[in-house]
SEDREN-746455 format. One record per atom (N, C-alpha, C): residue number from 1; residue in three letters; x, y negated, z. Coordinates in steps of 0.1 Angstrom, whole numbers, plus 5000, padded with zeros to 4 digits. Example, Ala and Ser with C-alpha at 12.3 -4.5 7.8 and 13.67 -1.06 7.14 Angstrom:
<rs>
R     i    aa     c1     c2     c3
R     1   Ala   5132   5057   5078
R     1   Ala   5123   5045   5078
R     1   Ala   5132   5033   5078
R     2   Ser   5128   5022   5071
R     2   Ser   5137   5011   5071
R     2   Ser   5129   5000   5079
</rs>
This chain:
<rs>
R     i    aa     c1     c2     c3
R     1   Met   8464   7354   5073
R     1   Met   8460   7366   5064
R     1   Met   8472   7369   5055
R     2   Thr   8474   7382   5053
R     2   Thr   8485   7387   5045
R     2   Thr   8481   7385   5030
R     3   Asp   8490   7380   5022
R     3   Asp   8489   7378   5008
R     3   Asp   8488   7391   5001
R     4   Pro   8477   7395   4995
R     4   Pro   8476   7408   4989
R     4   Pro   8486   7411   4977
R     5   Gln   8491   7400   4971
R     5   Gln   8500   7402   4960
R     5   Gln   8514   7404   4965
R     6   Val   8517   7401   4978
R     6   Val   8530   7402   4983
R     6   Val   8532   7415   4991
R     7   Gln   8522   7419   4999
R     7   Gln   8524   7430   5008
R     7   Gln   8527   7443   5000
R     8   Pro   8520   7446   4989
R     8   Pro   8524   7459   4982
R     8   Pro   8538   7459   4977
R     9   Leu   8545   7448   4976
R     9   Leu   8558   7447   4971
R     9   Leu   8569   7452   4981
R    10   Thr   8564   7455   4993
R    10   Thr   8573   7460   5004
R    10   Thr   8569   7475   5006
R    11   Pro   8575   7484   4999
R    11   Pro   8571   7498   5000
R    11   Pro   8572   7504   5014
R    12   Pro   8563   7514   5017
R    12   Pro   8563   7520   5030
R    12   Pro   8576   7528   5032
R    13   Gly   8580   7529   5044
R    13   Gly   8592   7537   5048
R    13   Gly   8605   7530   5047
R    14   Arg   8605   7517   5043
R    14   Arg   8617   7509   5042
R    14   Arg   8619   7502   5055
R    15   Leu   8631   7495   5056
R    15   Leu   8635   7489   5069
R    15   Leu   8625   7479   5074
R    16   Asp   8619   7471   5065
R    16   Asp   8609   7461   5069
R    16   Asp   8597   7468   5076
R    17   Glu   8593   7479   5071
R    17   Glu   8581   7486   5077
R    17   Glu   8586   7492   5091
R    18   Leu   8598   7498   5091
R    18   Leu   8603   7504   5103
R    18   Leu   8604   7494   5115
R    19   Leu   8607   7482   5111
R    19   Leu   8609   7471   5121
R    19   Leu   8596   7463   5124
R    20   Gly   8586   7467   5116
R    20   Gly   8573   7460   5119
R    20   Gly   8571   7447   5113
R    21   Phe   8578   7443   5102
R    21   Phe   8577   7430   5096
R    21   Phe   8564   7429   5089
R    22   Glu   8558   7418   5090
R    22   Glu   8546   7415   5083
R    22   Glu   8548   7402   5074
R    23   Ile   8548   7404   5061
R    23   Ile   8550   7393   5052
R    23   Ile   8537   7387   5050
R    24   Leu   8536   7374   5053
R    24   Leu   8523   7366   5052
R    24   Leu   8522   7359   5038
R    25   Glu   8534   7354   5033
R    25   Glu   8534   7346   5021
R    25   Glu   8548   7347   5016
R    26   Ala   8549   7347   5002
R    26   Ala   8563   7347   4996
R    26   Ala   8562   7343   4982
R    27   Asn   8568   7332   4979
R    27   Asn   8568   7327   4965
R    27   Asn   8580   7317   4964
R    28   Gly   8582   7311   4952
R    28   Gly   8594   7303   4950
R    28   Gly   8593   7290   4958
R    29   Glu   8582   7286   4964
R    29   Glu   8580   7274   4972
R    29   Glu   8583   7276   4987
R    30   Gly   8582   7288   4991
R    30   Gly   8584   7291   5005
R    30   Gly   8579   7305   5009
R    31   Ala   8581   7309   5021
R    31   Ala   8577   7322   5026
R    31   Ala   8575   7322   5041
R    32   Arg   8566   7331   5046
R    32   Arg   8563   7332   5060
R    32   Arg   8562   7347   5063
R    33   Ala   8566   7350   5075
R    33   Ala   8565   7364   5080
R    33   Ala   8565   7364   5095
R    34   Arg   8563   7375   5101
R    34   Arg   8563   7377   5116
R    34   Arg   8566   7391   5120
R    35   Phe   8570   7393   5132
R    35   Phe   8571   7407   5138
R    35   Phe   8569   7406   5153
R    36   Ala   8563   7417   5158
R    36   Ala   8561   7418   5172
R    36   Ala   8574   7422   5179
R    37   Val   8576   7416   5191
R    37   Val   8587   7420   5199
R    37   Val   8584   7433   5206
R    38   Glu   8589   7444   5202
R    38   Glu   8587   7457   5207
R    38   Glu   8600   7464   5209
R    39   Asp   8600   7475   5215
R    39   Asp   8613   7482   5218
R    39   Asp   8621   7485   5205
R    40   Arg   8614   7487   5194
R    40   Arg   8621   7490   5181
R    40   Arg   8630   7479   5176
R    41   Val   8628   7467   5181
R    41   Val   8636   7455   5177
R    41   Val   8644   7449   5188
R    42   Arg   8644   7456   5200
R    42   Arg   8651   7451   5212
R    42   Arg   8665   7458   5212
R    43   Gln   8675   7450   5217
R    43   Gln   8688   7456   5220
R    43   Gln   8688   7461   5235
R    44   Ala   8699   7466   5240
R    44   Ala   8700   7472   5253
R    44   Ala   8696   7463   5264
R    45   Leu   8698   7450   5263
R    45   Leu   8694   7441   5274
R    45   Leu   8679   7436   5274
R    46   Gly   8672   7442   5264
R    46   Gly   8658   7438   5262
R    46   Gly   8655   7426   5254
R    47   Leu   8665   7420   5248
R    47   Leu   8663   7409   5239
R    47   Leu   8661   7413   5225
R    48   Val   8655   7405   5216
R    48   Val   8654   7409   5202
R    48   Val   8668   7410   5196
R    49   His   8670   7421   5190
R    49   His   8683   7423   5184
R    49   His   8686   7413   5172
R    50   Gly   8698   7408   5172
R    50   Gly   8701   7399   5161
R    50   Gly   8700   7404   5147
R    51   Gly   8701   7417   5146
R    51   Gly   8700   7424   5133
R    51   Gly   8685   7423   5128
R    52   Ala   8676   7422   5137
R    52   Ala   8662   7421   5133
R    52   Ala   8659   7407   5126
R    53   Phe   8665   7397   5132
R    53   Phe   8664   7383   5126
R    53   Phe   8670   7383   5112
R    54   Ala   8683   7389   5111
R    54   Ala   8690   7389   5098
R    54   Ala   8683   7397   5088
R    55   Ala   8677   7409   5092
R    55   Ala   8670   7417   5083
R    55   Ala   8657   7411   5078
R    56   Leu   8650   7404   5086
R    56   Leu   8638   7397   5082
R    56   Leu   8641   7386   5072
R    57   Ala   8652   7378   5075
R    57   Ala   8656   7367   5066
R    57   Ala   8659   7373   5052
R    58   Glu   8666   7384   5052
R    58   Glu   8670   7389   5039
R    58   Glu   8658   7395   5032
R    59   Thr   8649   7402   5039
R    59   Thr   8637   7407   5033
R    59   Thr   8628   7396   5027
R    60   Leu   8626   7386   5035
R    60   Leu   8617   7375   5032
R    60   Leu   8622   7367   5020
R    61   Val   8634   7362   5020
R    61   Val   8639   7354   5009
R    61   Val   8642   7362   4997
R    62   Ser   8646   7374   4998
R    62   Ser   8647   7383   4986
R    62   Ser   8634   7385   4979
R    63   Leu   8624   7388   4987
R    63   Leu   8611   7389   4981
R    63   Leu   8605   7377   4975
R    64   Ala   8607   7365   4982
R    64   Ala   8602   7353   4977
R    64   Ala   8609   7349   4964
R    65   Thr   8622   7351   4964
R    65   Thr   8629   7348   4951
R    65   Thr   8625   7357   4940
R    66   Trp   8623   7370   4943
R    66   Trp   8619   7380   4933
R    66   Trp   8606   7376   4927
R    67   Val   8596   7372   4936
R    67   Val   8583   7368   4931
R    67   Val   8584   7357   4921
R    68   Ala   8594   7348   4923
R    68   Ala   8595   7336   4915
R    68   Ala   8603   7339   4902
R    69   Val   8612   7349   4902
R    69   Val   8621   7351   4890
R    69   Val   8619   7364   4882
R    70   Ser   8611   7373   4888
R    70   Ser   8610   7386   4882
R    70   Ser   8602   7385   4868
R    71   Gly   8593   7376   4867
R    71   Gly   8586   7374   4854
R    71   Gly   8595   7371   4842
R    72   Asp   8607   7366   4845
R    72   Asp   8617   7363   4835
R    72   Asp   8627   7374   4833
R    73   Gly   8624   7386   4839
R    73   Gly   8632   7398   4837
R    73   Gly   8644   7398   4846
R    74   Asn   8643   7392   4858
R    74   Asn   8655   7391   4867
R    74   Asn   8652   7400   4880
R    75   Val   8663   7404   4886
R    75   Val   8663   7410   4899
R    75   Val   8670   7401   4909
R    76   Val   8669   7404   4922
R    76   Val   8676   7396   4932
R    76   Val   8684   7405   4941
R    77   Leu   8695   7399   4946
R    77   Leu   8704   7407   4955
R    77   Leu   8709   7397   4966
R    78   Gly   8708   7402   4978
R    78   Gly   8713   7394   4989
R    78   Gly   8728   7392   4987
R    79   Gln   8733   7379   4988
R    79   Gln   8747   7376   4986
R    79   Gln   8754   7371   4999
R    80   Ser   8746   7364   5007
R    80   Ser   8752   7359   5020
R    80   Ser   8741   7357   5030
R    81   Asn   8744   7361   5043
R    81   Asn   8733   7360   5053
R    81   Asn   8741   7355   5066
R    82   Asn   8738   7343   5070
R    82   Asn   8744   7337   5082
R    82   Asn   8733   7333   5091
R    83   Thr   8732   7341   5102
R    83   Thr   8722   7339   5112
R    83   Thr   8728   7334   5125
R    84   Asn   8722   7323   5131
R    84   Asn   8726   7318   5144
R    84   Asn   8715   7320   5154
R    85   Phe   8718   7323   5166
R    85   Phe   8708   7326   5176
R    85   Phe   8709   7315   5186
R    86   Leu   8697   7309   5189
R    86   Leu   8696   7297   5198
R    86   Leu   8690   7300   5211
R    87   Arg   8681   7309   5213
R    87   Arg   8676   7312   5226
R    87   Arg   8671   7327   5225
R    88   Pro   8672   7334   5237
R    88   Pro   8668   7348   5237
R    88   Pro   8652   7349   5237
R    89   Val   8648   7360   5231
R    89   Val   8633   7363   5231
R    89   Val   8632   7377   5236
R    90   Thr   8623   7379   5246
R    90   Thr   8620   7393   5252
R    90   Thr   8606   7398   5250
R    91   Glu   8597   7389   5245
R    91   Glu   8583   7393   5244
R    91   Glu   8576   7384   5234
R    92   Gly   8564   7388   5230
R    92   Gly   8556   7380   5221
R    92   Gly   8558   7384   5206
R    93   Thr   8558   7374   5198
R    93   Thr   8560   7375   5183
R    93   Thr   8570   7365   5178
R    94   Ile   8578   7370   5169
R    94   Ile   8588   7361   5162
R    94   Ile   8581   7357   5149
R    95   His   8581   7344   5146
R    95   His   8575   7338   5134
R    95   His   8587   7333   5126
R    96   Ala   8586   7336   5113
R    96   Ala   8597   7331   5103
R    96   Ala   8591   7323   5092
R    97   Glu   8597   7312   5089
R    97   Glu   8593   7303   5078
R    97   Glu   8606   7300   5070
R    98   Ala   8605   7303   5057
R    98   Ala   8616   7301   5048
R    98   Ala   8613   7290   5038
R    99   Ala   8623   7281   5035
R    99   Ala   8622   7271   5026
R    99   Ala   8634   7271   5016
R   100   Pro   8632   7270   5003
R   100   Pro   8643   7270   4994
R   100   Pro   8651   7257   4995
R   101   Leu   8664   7257   4995
R   101   Leu   8672   7245   4994
R   101   Leu   8677   7243   4980
R   102   His   8680   7254   4973
R   102   His   8685   7253   4959
R   102   His   8679   7265   4951
R   103   Arg   8674   7262   4939
R   103   Arg   8668   7272   4931
R   103   Arg   8675   7271   4917
R   104   Gly   8687   7278   4917
R   104   Gly   8695   7277   4904
R   104   Gly   8692   7289   4895
R   105   Arg   8699   7289   4884
R   105   Arg   8697   7299   4874
R   105   Arg   8702   7313   4879
R   106   Thr   8714   7313   4887
R   106   Thr   8720   7325   4891
R   106   Thr   8720   7327   4907
R   107   Thr   8717   7316   4914
R   107   Thr   8718   7316   4928
R   107   Thr   8707   7308   4934
R   108   Trp   8700   7313   4945
R   108   Trp   8690   7306   4953
R   108   Trp   8696   7305   4967
R   109   Ile   8694   7294   4974
R   109   Ile   8698   7293   4988
R   109   Ile   8686   7289   4996
R   110   Trp   8684   7295   5007
R   110   Trp   8672   7293   5016
R   110   Trp   8676   7290   5030
R   111   Asp   8668   7283   5037
R   111   Asp   8669   7282   5052
R   111   Asp   8657   7289   5057
R   112   Val   8659   7297   5068
R   112   Val   8648   7304   5075
R   112   Val   8649   7299   5089
R   113   Arg   8637   7295   5094
R   113   Arg   8636   7291   5108
R   113   Arg   8627   7301   5116
R   114   Phe   8633   7306   5127
R   114   Phe   8625   7316   5135
R   114   Phe   8620   7309   5148
R   115   Thr   8608   7310   5151
R   115   Thr   8602   7305   5163
R   115   Thr   8595   7315   5171
R   116   Asp   8593   7312   5184
R   116   Asp   8586   7321   5193
R   116   Asp   8571   7317   5193
R   117   Asp   8563   7323   5202
R   117   Asp   8549   7320   5202
R   117   Asp   8546   7306   5207
R   118   Glu   8556   7300   5214
R   118   Glu   8554   7286   5219
R   118   Glu   8560   7276   5209
R   119   Gly   8564   7280   5197
R   119   Gly   8569   7271   5187
R   119   Gly   8583   7267   5189
R   120   Arg   8590   7273   5198
R   120   Arg   8604   7269   5201
R   120   Arg   8613   7276   5191
R   121   Leu   8623   7269   5185
R   121   Leu   8632   7274   5176
R   121   Leu   8642   7284   5183
R   122   Val   8642   7296   5178
R   122   Val   8650   7307   5185
R   122   Val   8662   7312   5177
R   123   Ala   8661   7310   5163
R   123   Ala   8672   7314   5155
R   123   Ala   8670   7307   5141
R   124   Ile   8682   7306   5134
R   124   Ile   8681   7300   5120
R   124   Ile   8690   7308   5111
R   125   Thr   8686   7309   5099
R   125   Thr   8694   7317   5089
R   125   Thr   8696   7308   5077
R   126   Arg   8708   7308   5071
R   126   Arg   8711   7303   5058
R   126   Arg   8714   7315   5049
R   127   Met   8705   7317   5039
R   127   Met   8706   7329   5031
R   127   Met   8708   7326   5016
R   128   Thr   8718   7332   5010
R   128   Thr   8720   7330   4996
R   128   Thr   8716   7343   4988
R   129   Val   8709   7341   4977
R   129   Val   8704   7353   4969
R   129   Val   8709   7351   4955
R   130   Ala   8715   7362   4950
R   130   Ala   8720   7362   4936
R   130   Ala   8708   7366   4927
R   131   Val   8707   7359   4916
R   131   Val   8696   7362   4906
R   131   Val   8704   7367   4893
R   132   Arg   8700   7379   4889
R   132   Arg   8707   7386   4878
R   132   Arg   8697   7392   4869
R   133   Pro   8701   7394   4856
R   133   Pro   8692   7401   4847
R   133   Pro   8689   7415   4851
R   134   Glu   8677   7419   4849
R   134   Glu   8673   7433   4853
R   134   Glu   8681   7443   4844
R   135   Pro   8687   7453   4851
R   135   Pro   8694   7463   4843
R   135   Pro   8685   7470   4834
R   136   Val   8690   7474   4822
R   136   Val   8681   7481   4812
R   136   Val   8685   7496   4812
</rs>
């Protein structure tokens, strides 16, 4: 089930909606999301485009970090996104699970694991997010 406190934080018409991302959970302890393998996320050979994995990682961990730090008057900005692809996916659903490795005052670092419907690891991302005071 989609967390009602998280889903409204991803406004309509943005990249995550265009690619069909569904955020299931996002907070400072972890985050989960998924997307269906459809033509809108496939590259020319019919495989899920690497950019879809990278975009979901950035969306997911930026949102999860923001949920955790926005109450203190902070915003978050993607700083680094390194995604490695382990096996091709041509159908089904991509499942993402993110776990924080470091929750610092100005930087958070996350690992995101992507799996297919059979639970096989298909991609991994190491994502760094900058935490900064909200501009006034």
